[in-house]
PyMOL Python script that loads the backbone (N, CA, C, O; Angstrom):
from pymol import cmd

cmd.read_pdbstr("""\
ATOM      1  N   MET A   1       1.064  -0.863  -0.140  1.00  0.00           N
ATOM      2  CA  MET A   1       0.191   0.005   0.176  1.00  0.00           C
ATOM      3  C   MET A   1       0.991   1.525   0.196  1.00  0.00           C
ATOM      4  O   MET A   1       0.824   2.637   0.698  1.00  0.00           O
ATOM      5  N   GLU A   2       1.764   0.969  -0.502  1.00  0.00           N
ATOM      6  CA  GLU A   2       2.702   2.443  -0.769  1.00  0.00           C
ATOM      7  C   GLU A   2       2.304   3.332  -1.718  1.00  0.00           C
ATOM      8  O   GLU A   2       1.908   3.082  -2.856  1.00  0.00           O
ATOM      9  N   GLY A   3       2.433   4.391  -1.180  1.00  0.00           N
ATOM     10  CA  GLY A   3       1.941   5.643  -1.901  1.00  0.00           C
ATOM     11  C   GLY A   3       0.742   5.878  -1.936  1.00  0.00           C
ATOM     12  O   GLY A   3       0.473   6.795  -2.711  1.00  0.00           O
ATOM     13  N   LYS A   4      -0.387   5.294  -1.255  1.00  0.00           N
ATOM     14  CA  LYS A   4      -1.756   5.625  -0.871  1.00  0.00           C
ATOM     15  C   LYS A   4      -1.944   6.248   0.366  1.00  0.00           C
ATOM     16  O   LYS A   4      -1.132   6.194   1.289  1.00  0.00           O
ATOM     17  N   VAL A   5      -2.810   6.726   0.383  1.00  0.00           N
ATOM     18  CA  VAL A   5      -3.153   7.735   1.563  1.00  0.00           C
ATOM     19  C   VAL A   5      -4.401   6.933   2.287  1.00  0.00           C
ATOM     20  O   VAL A   5      -5.296   6.758   1.460  1.00  0.00           O
ATOM     21  N   ALA A   6      -4.674   6.484   3.369  1.00  0.00           N
ATOM     22  CA  ALA A   6      -5.855   6.106   3.985  1.00  0.00           C
ATOM     23  C   ALA A   6      -6.867   7.067   4.066  1.00  0.00           C
ATOM     24  O   ALA A   6      -6.690   8.236   4.411  1.00  0.00           O
ATOM     25  N   GLY A   7      -7.902   6.574   3.753  1.00  0.00           N
ATOM     26  CA  GLY A   7      -9.393   7.638   3.988  1.00  0.00           C
ATOM     27  C   GLY A   7      -9.057   8.184   5.497  1.00  0.00           C
ATOM     28  O   GLY A   7      -8.818   9.379   5.667  1.00  0.00           O
ATOM     29  N   SER A   8      -9.052   7.389   6.423  1.00  0.00           N
ATOM     30  CA  SER A   8      -8.904   8.158   7.621  1.00  0.00           C
ATOM     31  C   SER A   8      -7.817   9.012   8.036  1.00  0.00           C
ATOM     32  O   SER A   8      -7.778   9.626   9.102  1.00  0.00           O
ATOM     33  N   ASP A   9      -6.817   9.015   7.010  1.00  0.00           N
ATOM     34  CA  ASP A   9      -5.516  10.275   7.371  1.00  0.00           C
ATOM     35  C   ASP A   9      -6.112  11.376   6.337  1.00  0.00           C
ATOM     36  O   ASP A   9      -5.851  12.550   6.600  1.00  0.00           O
ATOM     37  N   THR A  10      -6.712  11.160   5.445  1.00  0.00           N
ATOM     38  CA  THR A  10      -7.436  12.425   4.677  1.00  0.00           C
ATOM     39  C   THR A  10      -8.530  13.221   5.816  1.00  0.00           C
ATOM     40  O   THR A  10      -8.350  14.386   6.173  1.00  0.00           O
ATOM     41  N   GLY A  11      -9.846  12.235   6.368  1.00  0.00           N
ATOM     42  CA  GLY A  11     -10.448  12.587   7.179  1.00  0.00           C
ATOM     43  C   GLY A  11      -9.934  13.337   8.251  1.00  0.00           C
ATOM     44  O   GLY A  11     -10.698  14.177   8.728  1.00  0.00           O
ATOM     45  N   THR A  12      -8.881  13.231   8.707  1.00  0.00           N
ATOM     46  CA  THR A  12      -8.184  13.269  10.261  1.00  0.00           C
ATOM     47  C   THR A  12      -7.500  15.076   9.541  1.00  0.00           C
ATOM     48  O   THR A  12      -7.593  16.049  10.290  1.00  0.00           O
ATOM     49  N   LEU A  13      -7.035  15.207   8.465  1.00  0.00           N
ATOM     50  CA  LEU A  13      -6.415  15.980   8.019  1.00  0.00           C
ATOM     51  C   LEU A  13      -7.740  17.192   7.266  1.00  0.00           C
ATOM     52  O   LEU A  13      -7.225  18.242   6.880  1.00  0.00           O
ATOM     53  N   ASN A  14      -8.889  17.125   7.111  1.00  0.00           N
ATOM     54  CA  ASN A  14      -9.767  17.630   6.707  1.00  0.00           C
ATOM     55  C   ASN A  14     -10.407  18.152   8.080  1.00  0.00           C
ATOM     56  O   ASN A  14     -10.725  19.337   8.182  1.00  0.00           O
ATOM     57  N   ASP A  15     -10.567  17.370   8.993  1.00  0.00           N
ATOM     58  CA  ASP A  15     -10.990  18.142  10.329  1.00  0.00           C
ATOM     59  C   ASP A  15      -9.769  19.251  11.008  1.00  0.00           C
ATOM     60  O   ASP A  15      -9.867  20.390  11.463  1.00  0.00           O
ATOM     61  N   ARG A  16      -9.112  18.720  10.906  1.00  0.00           N
ATOM     62  CA  ARG A  16      -7.920  19.740  11.590  1.00  0.00           C
ATOM     63  C   ARG A  16      -7.952  20.841  10.504  1.00  0.00           C
ATOM     64  O   ARG A  16      -7.945  21.961  11.016  1.00  0.00           O
ATOM     65  N   LEU A  17      -7.985  20.847   9.109  1.00  0.00           N
ATOM     66  CA  LEU A  17      -7.931  21.988   8.057  1.00  0.00           C
ATOM     67  C   LEU A  17      -9.058  22.933   8.617  1.00  0.00           C
ATOM     68  O   LEU A  17      -8.803  24.134   8.703  1.00  0.00           O
ATOM     69  N   THR A  18     -10.375  22.427   9.029  1.00  0.00           N
ATOM     70  CA  THR A  18     -11.353  22.824   9.071  1.00  0.00           C
ATOM     71  C   THR A  18     -11.181  23.525  10.363  1.00  0.00           C
ATOM     72  O   THR A  18     -11.286  24.752  10.351  1.00  0.00           O
ATOM     73  N   THR A  19     -10.904  22.853  11.590  1.00  0.00           N
ATOM     74  CA  THR A  19     -10.377  23.803  12.670  1.00  0.00           C
ATOM     75  C   THR A  19      -9.782  24.618  12.666  1.00  0.00           C
ATOM     76  O   THR A  19     -10.121  25.503  13.452  1.00  0.00           O
ATOM     77  N   ASN A  20      -8.525  24.871  11.805  1.00  0.00           N
ATOM     78  CA  ASN A  20      -7.453  25.890  11.329  1.00  0.00           C
ATOM     79  C   ASN A  20      -8.611  27.176  10.894  1.00  0.00           C
ATOM     80  O   ASN A  20      -8.975  28.134  11.576  1.00  0.00           O
ATOM     81  N   GLU A  21      -8.940  26.846   9.740  1.00  0.00           N
ATOM     82  CA  GLU A  21     -10.146  27.909   9.039  1.00  0.00           C
ATOM     83  C   GLU A  21     -10.931  28.593  10.024  1.00  0.00           C
ATOM     84  O   GLU A  21     -10.996  29.821   9.974  1.00  0.00           O
ATOM     85  N   SER A  22     -11.636  27.841  11.065  1.00  0.00           N
ATOM     86  CA  SER A  22     -12.580  28.529  11.924  1.00  0.00           C
ATOM     87  C   SER A  22     -11.984  29.108  12.663  1.00  0.00           C
ATOM     88  O   SER A  22     -12.404  30.233  12.935  1.00  0.00           O
ATOM     89  N   LEU A  23     -10.700  28.606  13.353  1.00  0.00           N
ATOM     90  CA  LEU A  23      -9.846  29.633  14.327  1.00  0.00           C
ATOM     91  C   LEU A  23      -9.594  30.730  13.478  1.00  0.00           C
ATOM     92  O   LEU A  23     -10.014  31.828  13.841  1.00  0.00           O
ATOM     93  N   THR A  24      -8.860  30.609  12.201  1.00  0.00           N
ATOM     94  CA  THR A  24      -8.400  32.080  11.602  1.00  0.00           C
ATOM     95  C   THR A  24      -9.150  32.876  11.309  1.00  0.00           C
ATOM     96  O   THR A  24      -8.755  33.992  10.970  1.00  0.00           O
ATOM     97  N   GLN A  25     -10.517  32.545  11.348  1.00  0.00           N
ATOM     98  CA  GLN A  25     -11.773  33.234  11.043  1.00  0.00           C
ATOM     99  C   GLN A  25     -12.128  33.961  12.143  1.00  0.00           C
ATOM    100  O   GLN A  25     -12.470  35.143  12.109  1.00  0.00           O
ATOM    101  N   PHE A  26     -12.039  33.143  13.309  1.00  0.00           N
ATOM    102  CA  PHE A  26     -12.494  33.796  14.674  1.00  0.00           C
ATOM    103  C   PHE A  26     -11.146  35.146  15.092  1.00  0.00           C
ATOM    104  O   PHE A  26     -11.353  36.335  15.334  1.00  0.00           O
ATOM    105  N   ASN A  27     -10.044  34.535  15.060  1.00  0.00           N
ATOM    106  CA  ASN A  27      -8.914  35.794  15.005  1.00  0.00           C
ATOM    107  C   ASN A  27      -9.023  36.882  14.256  1.00  0.00           C
ATOM    108  O   ASN A  27      -8.683  37.967  14.728  1.00  0.00           O
ATOM    109  N   ASN A  28      -9.692  36.740  12.506  1.00  0.00           N
ATOM    110  CA  ASN A  28      -9.530  37.618  11.649  1.00  0.00           C
ATOM    111  C   ASN A  28     -10.488  38.583  12.358  1.00  0.00           C
ATOM    112  O   ASN A  28     -10.076  39.653  12.806  1.00  0.00           O
ATOM    113  N   ASP A  29     -11.963  38.140  12.472  1.00  0.00           N
ATOM    114  CA  ASP A  29     -13.063  38.826  12.771  1.00  0.00           C
ATOM    115  C   ASP A  29     -12.160  39.741  14.216  1.00  0.00           C
ATOM    116  O   ASP A  29     -11.868  40.937  14.207  1.00  0.00           O
ATOM    117  N   SER A  30     -11.896  38.805  15.278  1.00  0.00           N
ATOM    118  CA  SER A  30     -11.506  39.843  16.509  1.00  0.00           C
ATOM    119  C   SER A  30     -10.686  40.786  16.043  1.00  0.00           C
ATOM    120  O   SER A  30     -10.995  41.971  16.165  1.00  0.00           O
ATOM    121  N   LEU A  31      -9.600  40.426  15.480  1.00  0.00           N
ATOM    122  CA  LEU A  31      -8.273  41.708  14.880  1.00  0.00           C
ATOM    123  C   LEU A  31      -9.144  42.595  14.355  1.00  0.00           C
ATOM    124  O   LEU A  31      -8.829  43.658  14.889  1.00  0.00           O
ATOM    125  N   LYS A  32     -10.194  42.826  13.515  1.00  0.00           N
ATOM    126  CA  LYS A  32     -11.091  43.431  12.733  1.00  0.00           C
ATOM    127  C   LYS A  32     -11.769  44.272  14.189  1.00  0.00           C
ATOM    128  O   LYS A  32     -11.465  45.440  14.430  1.00  0.00           O
ATOM    129  N   GLU A  33     -12.563  43.594  14.934  1.00  0.00           N
ATOM    130  CA  GLU A  33     -13.178  44.074  15.964  1.00  0.00           C
ATOM    131  C   GLU A  33     -12.414  45.364  16.525  1.00  0.00           C
ATOM    132  O   GLU A  33     -12.767  46.542  16.557  1.00  0.00           O
ATOM    133  N   VAL A  34     -11.018  44.607  17.038  1.00  0.00           N
ATOM    134  CA  VAL A  34      -9.891  45.884  18.029  1.00  0.00           C
ATOM    135  C   VAL A  34      -9.599  46.731  16.804  1.00  0.00           C
ATOM    136  O   VAL A  34      -9.646  47.892  17.210  1.00  0.00           O
ATOM    137  N   TYR A  35      -9.372  46.730  15.747  1.00  0.00           N
ATOM    138  CA  TYR A  35      -8.972  47.861  15.092  1.00  0.00           C
ATOM    139  C   TYR A  35     -10.115  48.957  14.649  1.00  0.00           C
ATOM    140  O   TYR A  35      -9.960  50.105  14.232  1.00  0.00           O
ATOM    141  N   GLY A  36     -11.195  48.281  14.859  1.00  0.00           N
ATOM    142  CA  GLY A  36     -12.219  49.244  14.968  1.00  0.00           C
ATOM    143  C   GLY A  36     -12.869  49.982  16.326  1.00  0.00           C
ATOM    144  O   GLY A  36     -13.890  50.660  16.437  1.00  0.00           O
ATOM    145  N   ASN A  37     -12.071  49.659  17.114  1.00  0.00           N
ATOM    146  CA  ASN A  37     -12.056  50.120  18.581  1.00  0.00           C
ATOM    147  C   ASN A  37     -11.189  51.074  18.860  1.00  0.00           C
ATOM    148  O   ASN A  37     -11.296  52.142  19.462  1.00  0.00           O
ATOM    149  N   ILE A  38     -10.053  50.376  18.179  1.00  0.00           N
ATOM    150  CA  ILE A  38      -8.873  51.661  17.974  1.00  0.00           C
ATOM    151  C   ILE A  38      -8.933  52.529  17.782  1.00  0.00           C
ATOM    152  O   ILE A  38      -8.604  53.528  18.422  1.00  0.00           O
ATOM    153  N   ASP A  39      -9.588  52.331  16.374  1.00  0.00           N
ATOM    154  CA  ASP A  39      -9.792  53.898  15.489  1.00  0.00           C
ATOM    155  C   ASP A  39     -11.144  54.658  16.118  1.00  0.00           C
ATOM    156  O   ASP A  39     -11.299  55.844  15.829  1.00  0.00           O
ATOM    157  N   LYS A  40     -12.065  54.029  16.925  1.00  0.00           N
ATOM    158  CA  LYS A  40     -13.108  54.748  18.038  1.00  0.00           C
ATOM    159  C   LYS A  40     -12.240  55.748  18.832  1.00  0.00           C
ATOM    160  O   LYS A  40     -12.227  56.979  18.818  1.00  0.00           O
ATOM    161  N   LEU A  41     -11.299  54.573  19.736  1.00  0.00           N
ATOM    162  CA  LEU A  41     -10.423  55.534  20.813  1.00  0.00           C
ATOM    163  C   LEU A  41      -9.427  57.013  20.357  1.00  0.00           C
ATOM    164  O   LEU A  41      -9.183  58.032  21.004  1.00  0.00           O
ATOM    165  N   ASP A  42      -9.052  56.623  19.095  1.00  0.00           N
ATOM    166  CA  ASP A  42      -8.309  57.541  18.470  1.00  0.00           C
ATOM    167  C   ASP A  42      -8.912  58.755  18.141  1.00  0.00           C
ATOM    168  O   ASP A  42      -8.377  59.864  18.160  1.00  0.00           O
ATOM    169  N   ALA A  43     -10.204  58.440  17.798  1.00  0.00           N
ATOM    170  CA  ALA A  43     -11.217  59.828  17.592  1.00  0.00           C
ATOM    171  C   ALA A  43     -11.729  60.214  18.632  1.00  0.00           C
ATOM    172  O   ALA A  43     -11.968  61.416  18.746  1.00  0.00           O
ATOM    173  N   GLU A  44     -12.025  59.365  19.624  1.00  0.00           N
ATOM    174  CA  GLU A  44     -12.017  60.480  20.930  1.00  0.00           C
ATOM    175  C   GLU A  44     -11.070  61.228  21.807  1.00  0.00           C
ATOM    176  O   GLU A  44     -11.369  62.087  22.636  1.00  0.00           O
ATOM    177  N   MET A  45      -9.721  60.715  21.462  1.00  0.00           N
ATOM    178  CA  MET A  45      -8.579  61.356  21.861  1.00  0.00           C
ATOM    179  C   MET A  45      -8.248  62.468  21.325  1.00  0.00           C
ATOM    180  O   MET A  45      -7.675  63.381  21.919  1.00  0.00           O
ATOM    181  N   LYS A  46      -8.623  62.468  20.033  1.00  0.00           N
ATOM    182  CA  LYS A  46      -8.472  63.992  19.093  1.00  0.00           C
ATOM    183  C   LYS A  46      -9.607  64.709  19.627  1.00  0.00           C
ATOM    184  O   LYS A  46      -9.404  65.896  19.886  1.00  0.00           O
ATOM    185  N   ARG A  47     -10.753  64.242  19.847  1.00  0.00           N
ATOM    186  CA  ARG A  47     -11.660  65.473  20.436  1.00  0.00           C
ATOM    187  C   ARG A  47     -11.323  65.789  22.046  1.00  0.00           C
ATOM    188  O   ARG A  47     -11.649  66.921  22.404  1.00  0.00           O
ATOM    189  N   THR A  48     -10.909  65.210  22.731  1.00  0.00           N
ATOM    190  CA  THR A  48     -10.565  65.146  24.122  1.00  0.00           C
ATOM    191  C   THR A  48      -9.302  66.461  23.752  1.00  0.00           C
ATOM    192  O   THR A  48      -9.471  67.681  23.741  1.00  0.00           O
ATOM    193  N   GLU A  49      -8.231  65.783  23.518  1.00  0.00           N
ATOM    194  CA  GLU A  49      -7.319  66.897  22.959  1.00  0.00           C
ATOM    195  C   GLU A  49      -7.505  68.409  22.517  1.00  0.00           C
ATOM    196  O   GLU A  49      -6.852  69.425  22.754  1.00  0.00           O
ATOM    197  N   GLU A  50      -8.651  68.157  21.783  1.00  0.00           N
ATOM    198  CA  GLU A  50      -8.854  69.781  20.814  1.00  0.00           C
ATOM    199  C   GLU A  50      -9.582  70.596  22.180  1.00  0.00           C
ATOM    200  O   GLU A  50      -9.292  71.735  22.545  1.00  0.00           O
ATOM    201  N   LYS A  51     -10.520  69.756  22.768  1.00  0.00           N
ATOM    202  CA  LYS A  51     -11.387  70.629  24.030  1.00  0.00           C
ATOM    203  C   LYS A  51     -10.070  70.833  25.023  1.00  0.00           C
ATOM    204  O   LYS A  51      -9.836  71.999  25.339  1.00  0.00           O
ATOM    205  N   LEU A  52      -9.340  69.977  25.455  1.00  0.00           N
ATOM    206  CA  LEU A  52      -8.512  70.461  26.558  1.00  0.00           C
ATOM    207  C   LEU A  52      -7.537  71.624  26.226  1.00  0.00           C
ATOM    208  O   LEU A  52      -7.290  72.462  27.093  1.00  0.00           O
ATOM    209  N   SER A  53      -6.889  71.707  24.794  1.00  0.00           N
ATOM    210  CA  SER A  53      -6.266  72.374  24.335  1.00  0.00           C
ATOM    211  C   SER A  53      -7.040  73.971  24.049  1.00  0.00           C
ATOM    212  O   SER A  53      -6.424  74.977  23.696  1.00  0.00           O
ATOM    213  N   ALA A  54      -8.438  73.890  24.287  1.00  0.00           N
ATOM    214  CA  ALA A  54      -9.277  75.369  23.759  1.00  0.00           C
ATOM    215  C   ALA A  54      -9.273  75.950  25.183  1.00  0.00           C
ATOM    216  O   ALA A  54      -9.175  77.131  25.516  1.00  0.00           O
ATOM    217  N   TRP A  55      -9.412  74.772  26.003  1.00  0.00           N
ATOM    218  CA  TRP A  55      -9.596  75.097  27.948  1.00  0.00           C
ATOM    219  C   TRP A  55      -8.382  75.976  28.389  1.00  0.00           C
ATOM    220  O   TRP A  55      -8.426  77.052  28.986  1.00  0.00           O
ATOM    221  N   VAL A  56      -7.410  75.356  28.008  1.00  0.00           N
ATOM    222  CA  VAL A  56      -5.564  75.627  28.222  1.00  0.00           C
ATOM    223  C   VAL A  56      -6.083  77.295  27.794  1.00  0.00           C
ATOM    224  O   VAL A  56      -6.337  78.300  28.459  1.00  0.00           O
ATOM    225  N   GLU A  57      -6.081  77.050  26.706  1.00  0.00           N
ATOM    226  CA  GLU A  57      -6.117  78.546  26.047  1.00  0.00           C
ATOM    227  C   GLU A  57      -6.701  79.472  26.840  1.00  0.00           C
ATOM    228  O   GLU A  57      -6.018  80.276  27.476  1.00  0.00           O
ATOM    229  N   ARG A  58      -8.278  79.452  26.894  1.00  0.00           N
ATOM    230  CA  ARG A  58      -8.983  80.374  27.830  1.00  0.00           C
ATOM    231  C   ARG A  58      -8.417  80.390  29.023  1.00  0.00           C
ATOM    232  O   ARG A  58      -8.098  81.545  29.307  1.00  0.00           O
ATOM    233  N   GLU A  59      -8.067  79.396  30.103  1.00  0.00           N
ATOM    234  CA  GLU A  59      -7.464  80.014  31.114  1.00  0.00           C
ATOM    235  C   GLU A  59      -6.297  80.524  31.250  1.00  0.00           C
ATOM    236  O   GLU A  59      -6.092  81.167  32.280  1.00  0.00           O
ATOM    237  N   LEU A  60      -4.962  80.348  30.023  1.00  0.00           N
ATOM    238  CA  LEU A  60      -4.268  80.808  30.406  1.00  0.00           C
ATOM    239  C   LEU A  60      -4.452  82.677  29.805  1.00  0.00           C
ATOM    240  O   LEU A  60      -3.857  83.625  30.316  1.00  0.00           O
ATOM    241  N   SER A  61      -5.408  82.756  28.658  1.00  0.00           N
ATOM    242  CA  SER A  61      -5.875  83.966  28.678  1.00  0.00           C
ATOM    243  C   SER A  61      -6.200  84.760  29.747  1.00  0.00           C
ATOM    244  O   SER A  61      -5.880  85.948  29.722  1.00  0.00           O
ATOM    245  N   LYS A  62      -6.894  84.205  30.857  1.00  0.00           N
ATOM    246  CA  LYS A  62      -7.354  84.822  32.094  1.00  0.00           C
ATOM    247  C   LYS A  62      -6.165  84.973  32.603  1.00  0.00           C
ATOM    248  O   LYS A  62      -5.844  86.153  32.741  1.00  0.00           O
ATOM    249  N   VAL A  63      -5.259  84.059  32.991  1.00  0.00           N
ATOM    250  CA  VAL A  63      -3.919  84.688  33.581  1.00  0.00           C
ATOM    251  C   VAL A  63      -3.057  85.576  33.300  1.00  0.00           C
ATOM    252  O   VAL A  63      -2.424  86.273  34.092  1.00  0.00           O
ATOM    253  N   PHE A  64      -3.008  85.565  31.939  1.00  0.00           N
ATOM    254  CA  PHE A  64      -2.459  86.757  31.460  1.00  0.00           C
ATOM    255  C   PHE A  64      -3.529  87.982  31.619  1.00  0.00           C
ATOM    256  O   PHE A  64      -3.006  88.814  32.361  1.00  0.00           O
ATOM    257  N   ASN A  65      -4.617  88.340  31.274  1.00  0.00           N
ATOM    258  CA  ASN A  65      -5.169  89.444  31.218  1.00  0.00           C
ATOM    259  C   ASN A  65      -4.964  90.158  33.260  1.00  0.00           C
ATOM    260  O   ASN A  65      -4.631  91.259  33.699  1.00  0.00           O
ATOM    261  N   ILE A  66      -5.311  89.034  33.849  1.00  0.00           N
ATOM    262  CA  ILE A  66      -5.067  89.538  35.437  1.00  0.00           C
ATOM    263  C   ILE A  66      -3.590  89.998  35.431  1.00  0.00           C
ATOM    264  O   ILE A  66      -3.341  91.110  35.897  1.00  0.00           O
ATOM    265  N   ILE A  67      -2.517  89.172  34.903  1.00  0.00           N
ATOM    266  CA  ILE A  67      -0.944  89.740  34.865  1.00  0.00           C
ATOM    267  C   ILE A  67      -1.111  91.430  34.198  1.00  0.00           C
ATOM    268  O   ILE A  67      -0.547  92.351  34.789  1.00  0.00           O
ATOM    269  N   ASN A  68      -1.635  91.597  33.391  1.00  0.00           N
ATOM    270  CA  ASN A  68      -1.639  93.012  32.479  1.00  0.00           C
ATOM    271  C   ASN A  68      -2.389  93.748  33.208  1.00  0.00           C
ATOM    272  O   ASN A  68      -1.925  94.883  33.310  1.00  0.00           O
ATOM    273  N   ASP A  69      -3.681  93.536  33.950  1.00  0.00           N
ATOM    274  CA  ASP A  69      -4.555  94.249  34.645  1.00  0.00           C
ATOM    275  C   ASP A  69      -3.747  94.658  35.740  1.00  0.00           C
ATOM    276  O   ASP A  69      -4.268  95.554  36.405  1.00  0.00           O
ATOM    277  N   ASN A  70      -2.452  94.212  36.191  1.00  0.00           N
ATOM    278  CA  ASN A  70      -2.543  94.560  37.648  1.00  0.00           C
ATOM    279  C   ASN A  70      -1.712  96.010  37.555  1.00  0.00           C
ATOM    280  O   ASN A  70      -0.830  96.259  36.734  1.00  0.00           O
ATOM    281  N   PRO A  71      -2.238  96.956  38.660  1.00  0.00           N
ATOM    282  CA  PRO A  71      -1.756  98.329  38.312  1.00  0.00           C
ATOM    283  C   PRO A  71      -0.046  98.370  38.796  1.00  0.00           C
ATOM    284  O   PRO A  71       0.800  99.098  38.278  1.00  0.00           O
ATOM    285  N   LEU A  72       0.141  97.594  39.688  1.00  0.00           N
ATOM    286  CA  LEU A  72       1.765  97.654  40.381  1.00  0.00           C
ATOM    287  C   LEU A  72       2.653  96.894  39.235  1.00  0.00           C
ATOM    288  O   LEU A  72       3.877  96.939  39.353  1.00  0.00           O
ATOM    289  N   GLY A  73       2.077  96.203  38.139  1.00  0.00           N
ATOM    290  CA  GLY A  73       2.954  95.602  37.257  1.00  0.00           C
ATOM    291  C   GLY A  73       3.197  96.633  35.838  1.00  0.00           C
ATOM    292  O   GLY A  73       4.147  96.506  35.065  1.00  0.00           O
ATOM    293  N   ASN A  74       2.339  97.439  35.741  1.00  0.00           N
ATOM    294  CA  ASN A  74       2.931  98.231  34.435  1.00  0.00           C
ATOM    295  C   ASN A  74       4.020  99.746  34.734  1.00  0.00           C
ATOM    296  O   ASN A  74       4.486 100.370  33.780  1.00  0.00           O
TER     297      ASN A  74
END
""", "prot")
cmd.dss("prot")
cmd.show_as("cartoon", "prot")
cmd.util.cbc("prot")
cmd.orient("prot")
C-alpha cells in the first residue's frame, strides 16, 4: 500500500484544516473588532485633545489678562 493515503488520514487532515480555518476566521474577526475600537479611541482622544487645548488657551488668557491688568506691574 505504498504511495496511497488511507481515507482516515485525509479525514483527520480535513478536520484539522476545518478547525484551523474556523480559528483563523475567528482571529480575523477579532482583529477587525480591535482595529475598529482603536479607531474609535483615536477619534475620542483627538476630540478630548482639542477640548483640552481650547480650555488651556482660555485659562491662560485669563491669567495673562490678570497679570497685565495689575496696576503695580505696569
